[in-house]
C-alpha positions in Angstrom: 11.0 -71.4 45.5 9.3 -74.2 47.4 10.2 -74.7 51.1 12.0 -77.9 50.1 13.7 -76.7 46.9 17.4 -77.3 46.9 18.9 -73.9 47.3 22.7 -73.3 47.0 24.1 -70.2 48.7 27.5 -69.5 47.2 29.6 -67.4 49.6 27.6 -68.3 52.7 30.3 -67.2 55.1 30.5 -63.7 53.8 28.5 -60.6 54.7 25.8 -61.1 52.1 25.8 -64.9 52.0 25.4 -65.4 55.7 22.5 -63.0 55.7 20.8 -64.9 52.9 21.3 -68.1 54.9 19.8 -66.5 58.0 16.8 -65.3 56.0 16.1 -68.7 54.3 16.5 -70.6 57.5 14.1 -68.2 59.4 11.6 -68.4 56.5 11.5 -72.2 56.8 13.5 -73.3 53.7 14.7 -76.8 54.6 17.0 -77.8 51.8 19.7 -75.1 51.7 23.2 -76.2 50.8 26.5 -74.5 51.1 30.2 -75.3 51.1 33.2 -73.7 52.7 36.1 -72.7 50.5 38.1 -75.7 51.6 35.2 -78.0 50.7 34.6 -76.3 47.3 37.0 -73.9 45.7 34.9 -71.9 43.2 38.1 -70.9 41.3 38.6 -74.6 40.5 36.7 -75.5 37.2 36.6 -79.2 37.8 35.6 -79.0 41.4 32.7 -76.7 40.5 31.5 -78.9 37.7 31.7 -82.0 40.0 29.6 -80.1 42.7 26.9 -79.3 40.2 26.8 -82.8 38.8 26.5 -84.3 42.2 24.2 -81.8 44.0 22.0 -80.5 41.2 20.7 -77.4 43.0 17.4 -75.9 41.9 18.2 -72.3 42.9 21.4 -70.4 43.4 22.3 -67.2 45.2 25.7 -66.2 43.8 27.1 -64.1 46.7 30.6 -65.4 46.5 33.1 -62.7 45.4 36.4 -61.0 46.3 35.4 -57.7 47.8 37.1 -54.8 49.5 37.3 -51.0 50.0 39.2 -48.3 48.2 42.6 -49.4 49.5 42.2 -53.1 48.6 40.8 -52.3 45.2 43.6 -49.9 44.5 46.4 -52.3 45.5 45.1 -55.6 44.2 43.2 -54.9 40.9 44.6 -58.1 39.2 43.2 -60.4 42.0 39.8 -58.5 41.9 39.3 -59.0 38.2 40.7 -62.5 37.9 39.0 -64.1 40.9 35.6 -62.5 40.4 35.5 -63.4 36.7 36.7 -67.0 37.4 34.1 -67.6 40.2 31.1 -66.2 38.3 32.1 -67.9 35.0 32.3 -71.3 36.8 29.0 -70.9 38.7 26.9 -69.3 35.9 28.0 -71.7 33.2 27.4 -74.8 35.3 24.1 -73.4 36.4 23.1 -73.4 32.7 24.8 -76.8 32.0 23.1 -78.6 34.9 19.7 -76.9 34.3 19.3 -74.8 37.5 15.8 -73.3 37.6 16.9 -69.9 38.6 20.1 -68.0 39.6 20.5 -64.7 41.3 23.8 -62.9 40.6 25.0 -60.2 43.0 26.5 -57.2 41.4 27.3 -53.8 43.0 26.5 -50.2 42.4 30.1 -49.6 41.5 29.1 -50.9 38.0 27.7 -47.5 37.3 29.7 -44.6 35.7 31.6 -42.4 38.1 29.8 -39.2 37.1 26.4 -40.7 36.2 23.3 -38.6 37.1 21.9 -39.2 40.6 20.0 -41.2 41.6 21.5 -44.1 39.6 18.9 -45.6 37.3 19.5 -49.1 35.9 19.7 -47.8 32.3 22.8 -45.7 33.2 25.0 -48.8 32.9 27.8 -48.5 30.4 27.0 -44.9 29.5 30.4 -43.4 30.5 33.7 -44.1 32.4 33.9 -46.0 35.7 35.4 -44.9 39.0 39.2 -45.7 38.6 39.6 -46.9 42.2 37.4 -49.9 41.8 37.4 -50.4 38.0 38.7 -53.9 38.0 36.0 -55.1 40.4 33.3 -53.2 38.5 34.4 -54.7 35.1 34.2 -58.2 36.5 30.7 -57.5 37.9 29.5 -56.0 34.6 30.8 -59.1 32.8 28.8 -61.3 35.2 25.5 -59.5 34.8 26.0 -59.4 31.0 26.8 -63.2 31.1 23.4 -63.8 32.8 21.6 -61.6 30.3 23.3 -63.4 27.3 22.7 -66.9 28.7 19.0 -66.0 29.1 18.9 -64.7 25.5 20.7 -67.6 24.0 19.8 -70.5 26.2 16.4 -69.5 27.8 17.8 -69.6 31.3 16.3 -67.6 34.2 19.3 -65.8 35.6 18.6 -62.4 37.3 21.0 -59.7 38.5 20.6 -57.5 41.5 22.7 -54.4 42.2 22.9 -53.7 45.9 24.0 -50.4 47.3 26.7 -50.1 50.1 26.1 -52.8 52.6 26.9 -53.3 56.3 25.9 -55.4 59.3 26.5 -58.7 61.0 29.6 -60.6 59.7 31.1 -57.5 58.1 34.8 -57.1 57.5 36.4 -54.7 60.0 40.0 -55.0 58.9 41.3 -51.5 58.4 43.3 -52.5 55.3 40.5 -54.1 53.3 37.2 -53.0 54.8 34.6 -50.7 53.3 34.0 -47.2 54.8 31.3 -48.0 57.4 32.9 -50.9 59.2 36.3 -49.2 59.0 34.8 -46.2 60.8 33.3 -48.4 63.5 36.6 -50.0 64.1 38.5 -46.7 64.1 36.1 -45.0 66.5 36.0 -48.0 68.8 39.9 -48.2 68.8 40.1 -44.4 69.5 37.6 -44.6 72.3 39.4 -47.5 74.0 42.8 -45.8 73.6 41.4 -42.5 75.0 42.4 -40.6 71.9 41.2 -36.9 71.7 40.9 -36.9 67.9 40.5 -39.2 64.9 41.4 -38.7 61.3 39.2 -40.0 58.4 40.1 -40.4 54.8 39.1 -37.7 52.3 37.0 -34.5 52.6 34.0 -36.2 54.2 31.8 -34.6 51.5 31.0 -37.7 49.4 27.5 -39.1 50.0 26.8 -42.8 50.3 23.7 -44.9 50.7 23.8 -47.8 53.2 21.6 -50.9 53.4 21.6 -53.2 56.4 22.6 -56.6 55.1 19.6 -58.5 56.5 17.3 -56.1 54.6 19.3 -56.9 51.5 18.8 -60.7 52.1 15.1 -60.1 52.5 15.0 -58.2 49.2 17.0 -60.9 47.4 14.7 -63.7 48.5 11.8 -61.5 47.4 13.4 -61.0 44.0 14.1 -64.8 43.6 10.4 -65.4 44.2 9.0 -62.4 42.3 11.3 -61.1 39.5 12.1 -62.8 36.2 13.8 -60.3 33.9 17.2 -60.1 32.3 17.4 -56.4 33.1 19.4 -55.5 36.2 17.5 -54.2 39.3 18.8 -52.0 42.1 18.4 -52.8 45.8 18.8 -50.0 48.2 17.0 -47.5 50.5 16.8 -44.5 48.2 18.4 -42.3 50.8 22.1 -41.3 51.3 24.3 -39.5 53.9 27.6 -37.7 53.7 30.7 -39.4 55.1 31.0 -36.6 57.6 27.5 -37.0 58.9 27.9 -40.8 59.0 31.1 -40.3 61.1 29.2 -38.2 63.6 26.5 -40.9 63.8 29.0 -43.7 64.4 30.9 -41.6 66.9 27.7 -41.3 68.9 26.9 -45.0 68.7 30.4 -46.0 69.7 30.6 -43.3 72.4 33.6 -41.4 71.0 33.5 -37.7 72.0 36.8 -36.4 70.5 37.5 -34.3 67.4 37.0 -35.7 63.9 39.6 -34.5 61.3 39.8 -35.0 57.6 42.9 -36.2 55.7 42.3 -34.5 52.3 45.4 -36.0 50.8 43.5 -39.4 50.7 41.0 -40.2 47.8 37.3 -39.5 48.2 36.2 -42.1 45.6 32.9 -41.5 43.7 31.3 -38.1 44.8 27.9 -39.6 45.2 26.3 -43.1 44.8 22.6 -43.2 45.4 20.5 -45.8 43.6 17.1 -45.3 42.1 14.9 -47.9 43.7 11.7 -47.1 41.8 11.8 -50.4 40.0 12.2 -52.5 43.1 9.7 -50.5 45.3 7.1 -50.8 42.5 7.2 -54.6 42.9 6.2 -54.2 46.5 9.4 -54.5 48.6 11.0 -51.9 50.9 13.7 -52.1 53.6 12.7 -52.2 57.2 15.8 -51.3 59.2 16.8 -47.6 59.6 20.5 -46.5 59.5 20.4 -45.6 63.2 19.0 -49.0 64.2 21.4 -50.8 61.8 24.5 -49.0 63.2 23.5 -50.0 66.7 23.0 -53.7 65.7 26.3 -53.7 63.8 28.3 -52.2 66.7 26.8 -54.6 69.2 27.8 -57.5 66.9 31.3 -56.1 66.5 31.8 -55.8 70.2 30.4 -59.3 70.9 31.9 -61.2 68.0 34.6 -59.6 65.8 36.4 -57.8 68.5 36.5 -60.8 70.9 37.8 -63.1 68.2 40.5 -60.7 67.2 41.8 -59.6 70.6 
């Protein structure tokens, strides 16, 4: 990408999209475009086509998606599959139709089979059954990455697909009904501390292990891939390290300043037992994350206190 290339960031208000926007701005890209949902509804076929016809972007970061944690995925599978399929179909097809130079599609590591060997290599895709709690979202994402692959094969487009691990950071969703595990824990521990509670209960056994990537590291990795990767094969983006939910809870309790007892509600689902990505492919290209989990947790909690909490009080 040149510094004056027209770059469209789809989903610029979300966790990932806002981080991409920060990265591009800080790196001196001067022609970045974005639209709010009220300005451009990506579920609307005609509106999306009109946008492409008028704006003619050179590069696209497709970070717009309906996302959520175990609870949201369990309760709203129809919305998760419909909205994600619709958005990516509209954007990817019009990117081909209006001759976009390159598109980067954001997937998720939930595309991998529930019991795939660890760490998750890119070639494990579609080798066995998915995790039931987020199957609808995963199927939509698999359709998107395959759409990119098939458009490249049939039409000679340059559409790439990156599979980020679990993300967290600035602009995360801290709503207890729809958030992912890390921001949900920050919210719960902060609420418990402020209410002077002596104990807190977390979902599941605490044994599952998860990998966490600070979102600004992800954005840096995605801009790197946009500039350096041109292959239809998917590529993982992560740290190559994971942590149990119990150990993560202890770290968050320390950052937040909660000194009470942490209990487990084993009647609640654990989700996938482990989800660590193999980052050999990405690291071999010359990119690695810079922000440690300890540093990232502190940055996220500071942002939560200064921004999210204030706006929701």
